[in-house]
VOPAGU-2260 file (C-alpha; in pm, 1 decimal, decimal comma):
REM VOPAGU-2260
SITE   aa  ch    i         X         Y         Z
SITE  MET   A    0    3490,3   -1087,3  -10011,7
SITE  ALA   A    1    3790,2    -876,2   -9896,0
SITE  ILE   A    2    4106,3    -854,7  -10093,5
SITE  ASN   A    3    4404,6   -1017,8   -9927,8
SITE  PRO   A    4    4683,7    -752,1   -9914,2
SITE  ILE   A    5    4948,0   -1024,9   -9924,6
SITE  GLN   A    6    4833,7   -1136,0  -10262,3
SITE  MET   A    7    4842,5    -784,0  -10396,0
SITE  GLN   A    8    5205,1    -717,7  -10309,0
SITE  LYS   A    9    5445,1    -648,7  -10594,5
SITE  GLY   A   10    5631,8    -968,2  -10655,1
SITE  LEU   A   11    5954,1   -1040,3  -10827,6
SITE  SER   A   12    5926,5   -1184,6  -11175,7
SITE  LEU   A   13    6146,3   -1478,9  -11275,7
SITE  THR   A   14    6332,0   -1267,7  -11525,1
SITE  ASP   A   15    6394,4   -1000,5  -11262,5
SITE  PHE   A   16    6511,5   -1271,7  -11022,5
SITE  LEU   A   17    6747,9   -1423,3  -11272,2
SITE  GLN   A   18    6896,1   -1081,7  -11351,9
SITE  GLN   A   19    6967,7   -1020,9  -10981,5
SITE  TYR   A   20    7067,6   -1369,3  -10859,1
SITE  SER   A   21    7183,6   -1579,9  -11153,7
SITE  THR   A   22    7553,9   -1604,5  -11070,0
SITE  GLN   A   23    7730,2   -1724,4  -10760,6
SITE  ALA   A   24    7900,3   -1381,0  -10718,4
SITE  GLN   A   25    7562,3   -1203,4  -10720,3
SITE  CYS   A   26    7421,7   -1444,1  -10456,8
SITE  GLU   A   27    7735,3   -1405,0  -10240,3
SITE  ALA   A   28    7705,9   -1024,9  -10255,8
SITE  ALA   A   29    7332,6   -1035,6  -10161,2
SITE  LEU   A   30    7394,8   -1280,7   -9878,7
SITE  PHE   A   31    7686,6   -1071,3   -9748,2
SITE  GLN   A   32    7466,1    -758,5   -9751,2
SITE  ALA   A   33    7188,0    -939,1   -9571,6
SITE  ARG   A   34    7414,7   -1096,0   -9317,3
SITE  TRP   A   35    7647,5    -803,5   -9251,2
SITE  PRO   A   36    7471,9    -482,1   -9362,4
SITE  GLN   A   37    7735,2    -252,6   -9205,5
SITE  GLY   A   38    8027,3    -471,5   -9317,4
SITE  PHE   A   39    8178,7    -784,4   -9158,3
SITE  ARG   A   40    8125,7    -846,1   -8788,0
SITE  CYS   A   41    8277,9   -1143,7   -8605,0
SITE  PRO   A   42    7997,0   -1360,5   -8472,3
SITE  VAL   A   43    8199,1   -1429,5   -8157,0
SITE  CYS   A   44    8354,0   -1090,4   -8055,9
SITE  GLN   A   45    8177,1    -845,5   -8286,6
SITE  HIS   A   46    8514,3    -713,9   -8411,5
SITE  ALA   A   47    8492,6    -541,0   -8749,3
SITE  VAL   A   48    8831,4    -626,8   -8898,6
SITE  ALA   A   49    8889,2    -967,4   -9063,0
SITE  THR   A   50    9118,5   -1129,0   -9316,2
SITE  GLU   A   51    8938,0   -1276,0   -9611,9
SITE  PHE   A   52    9088,4   -1583,7   -9789,0
SITE  LEU   A   53    8991,1   -1888,0   -9995,9
SITE  ARG   A   54    9012,2   -2242,8   -9879,6
SITE  SER   A   55    8913,9   -2506,2  -10132,1
SITE  LYS   A   56    8675,4   -2272,1  -10321,2
SITE  THR   A   57    8518,1   -2148,6   -9996,2
SITE  ARG   A   58    8550,1   -1787,3   -9886,9
SITE  LEU   A   59    8644,6   -1753,9   -9525,5
SITE  TRP   A   60    8679,7   -1462,7   -9300,1
SITE  CYS   A   61    8922,0   -1484,9   -9004,3
SITE  CYS   A   62    8863,9   -1229,7   -8725,5
SITE  ARG   A   63    9187,1   -1046,9   -8643,1
SITE  ALA   A   64    9094,6   -1012,7   -8278,4
SITE  CYS   A   65    8981,6   -1365,5   -8173,0
SITE  LYS   A   66    9093,0   -1561,7   -8481,3
SITE  HIS   A   67    8747,8   -1715,5   -8529,6
SITE  GLN   A   68    8685,7   -1830,1   -8887,5
SITE  THR   A   69    8345,6   -1801,2   -9042,9
SITE  THR   A   70    8185,6   -1830,4   -9387,6
SITE  LEU   A   71    7883,9   -1657,7   -9548,4
SITE  THR   A   72    7670,2   -1965,1   -9489,4
SITE  ALA   A   73    7784,2   -2052,7   -9140,4
SITE  GLY   A   74    7482,5   -2074,5   -8910,6
SITE  THR   A   75    7232,5   -2080,5   -9193,7
SITE  MET   A   76    7040,2   -2366,2   -9355,9
SITE  MET   A   77    7290,3   -2346,2   -9643,4
SITE  HIS   A   78    7583,6   -2433,2   -9411,3
SITE  GLN   A   79    7798,8   -2728,2   -9539,1
SITE  SER   A   80    7590,4   -2768,4   -9848,5
SITE  GLN   A   81    7742,5   -2875,5  -10169,2
SITE  LEU   A   82    7483,7   -2684,9  -10374,8
SITE  PRO   A   83    7594,8   -2345,0  -10509,6
SITE  LEU   A   84    7424,2   -2041,4  -10369,9
SITE  ASN   A   85    7249,5   -1959,7  -10697,1
SITE  LYS   A   86    7065,6   -2297,9  -10681,2
SITE  TRP   A   87    6974,0   -2224,9  -10318,1
SITE  PHE   A   88    6837,4   -1881,6  -10412,6
SITE  LEU   A   89    6642,8   -2029,3  -10707,3
SITE  ALA   A   90    6493,8   -2297,1  -10482,9
SITE  ILE   A   91    6389,1   -2037,8  -10227,7
SITE  TYR   A   92    6229,1   -1837,5  -10506,6
SITE  LEU   A   93    6047,2   -2136,5  -10650,9
SITE  VAL   A   94    5913,4   -2257,9  -10304,9
SITE  THR   A   95    5803,2   -1905,8  -10204,5
SITE  GLN   A   96    5636,8   -1818,9  -10534,2
SITE  SER   A   97    5439,7   -2140,5  -10563,0
SITE  LYS   A   98    5077,0   -2103,0  -10474,5
SITE  THR   A   99    5061,9   -2469,0  -10382,2
SITE  ASN   A  100    5320,2   -2689,3  -10230,3
SITE  ILE   A  101    5600,4   -2753,7  -10485,9
SITE  ALA   A  102    5704,9   -3121,7  -10514,0
SITE  ALA   A  103    6059,8   -3227,5  -10465,3
SITE  LEU   A  104    6034,1   -3391,9  -10811,1
SITE  ALA   A  105    5958,4   -3054,4  -10967,0
SITE  LEU   A  106    6255,8   -2895,9  -10779,3
SITE  ARG   A  107    6474,1   -3176,3  -10906,9
SITE  ARG   A  108    6371,7   -3105,0  -11261,6
SITE  GLN   A  109    6402,8   -2728,3  -11237,9
SITE  LEU   A  110    6729,5   -2720,9  -11048,5
SITE  GLY   A  111    6899,6   -3016,9  -11223,9
SITE  ILE   A  112    6986,4   -3191,4  -10896,5
SITE  SER   A  113    6915,3   -3540,8  -10759,2
SITE  TRP   A  114    6579,8   -3618,5  -10606,1
SITE  LYS   A  115    6737,0   -3679,7  -10263,1
SITE  ALA   A  116    6908,6   -3335,8  -10276,0
SITE  ALA   A  117    6579,1   -3174,6  -10388,0
SITE  TRP   A  118    6388,0   -3346,8  -10106,8
SITE  LEU   A  119    6637,7   -3237,0   -9841,2
SITE  LEU   A  120    6647,4   -2888,0   -9981,3
SITE  LYS   A  121    6268,6   -2856,6   -9983,9
SITE  HIS   A  122    6239,2   -2984,6   -9625,1
SITE  LYS   A  123    6512,8   -2745,5   -9502,8
SITE  LEU   A  124    6323,6   -2461,3   -9664,3
SITE  MET   A  125    5987,7   -2573,0   -9519,8
SITE  ASP   A  126    6136,5   -2609,2   -9168,5
SITE  ALA   A  127    6295,1   -2258,4   -9176,8
């Protein structure tokens, strides 16, 4: 029987994952780098200069050219979610590292969220 190369890929251990993505700031930095690798770009006009500010604990970027406002999670499955990014990242890790389908009840226990939130989170991840 042939060896599946996907199974032999180097994975990320839970301790390594928690070192890299345990805080909200670490997750925001990783998401910013993934979304805008060369720095901020307006999704409407592609202008590179923006003003960054906080509005009710949410970081916003306002394009100086077209005045469009955007957030890190705008246009993603995390948009308008009340869950912090570190719980999103942990849920993504748990779902992708599970050999079998992880139950919403297990996500609820491991993330410390309600069953309804865990179910919605799991289904958003499965649909993506």
